[in-house]
N, C-alpha and C positions, 0 to 999 in steps of 0.2 A: 910202105907206109903205111898205121893202119889211121883209120878216120880217127871224126873223132864228132863227135855229138852232145848236142848244149842243147839244155833244158832252163832260156835266165825265163825267170819270175820280178817283172815290176810290176809295185803297188805307186800310182799315181796322187797325188792330192785331191781327192776328193773334187768328185767332178770334172780331171783336166784330165781323162783319158781320150777324147777325142783328139785334145790341142796335142797329148802327147802323139797320138794317129796322122797327126800332120806334119810335124819334126819327123817321125820315123818317115812318108810318105819324101818328104823334100830332099832327104839326108841319107837316109839309110835302104830303100830301093834299087833307088839307080846304082849304086854305091854294092851292092846282094849280087845286082840280074849282073853288073862289070866283072864280077871277082869271078876268077874259070877255077877255084880254091874250096869253093860254097857251091856242094853236091844240091841238099836241100834250106831251102827257108820258109817255114811258116812263122808270118804273125798272126798273132791269134787275144780277142777278146772272148774273160771267165764269161759265162751267161753264167756265175755264184756272185760275181762281185763287180760291181758296173762299175771299180776303180783299180782293176789290176788287167793286165797286159802278159801271156809268154808270148815268148819265143821260144819253137824246137830249130835247129841250125845241125846239117853235119858238113862238115870238111873234111879234103882231101886227108890232114895231118891238124896236130898238133903247132907243127912250125908257120901253116895259113892262114890259122885262126890268129895268130902272136904276132904274122905280120899283116893283117886287114885290121886289129887294133892298134897299129901305127898310125893309119894312111887318116888322112886331111880329113875324112867324109868325115871317119868315126867322132878325130878332134873336133867334127863340127857337129854334130847330136849329141856330143855329151853337152857343149858351153849350152847349146838350145834345147836339150830336156831336164839337166840335172835339175833347174827350177819348178821342174811340171812337178818332181815326182815324192814320194815322204821321207827318200833313202835308196840306202843304192842295192840295187835287186840282186836274184836272189840266182845264183850262176851254177850246176849240178853238170859236170861235166860227164857225160858216160860214154864207153866204147860202144859203137855197134856193132857185134855178132853176125847180125842175121839182115838182111833187109829183104822184102821182093824191092824187085825192078817195074817202074813204069813198062 
């Protein structure tokens, strides 16, 4: 199986970045932590834009990423976060070809 990495950029409504973080921590942090298909996950604030969030994640496979999108936790996250965002995220899929192991 080939790993899948994603960079996901969210633009929040003005001043809503901390609210998005609260929703992410309530729904996604525990779901990602419990998901064996997530090999790495970084939830990051953009230092140059106070209304931007980027997430970098690595899955063990494309199939694992698709299964995660079908979970109740992800559906609950979408329901709560979409009103706080200015539009859909920009998603960039990547194929890791080299990684440094911790």
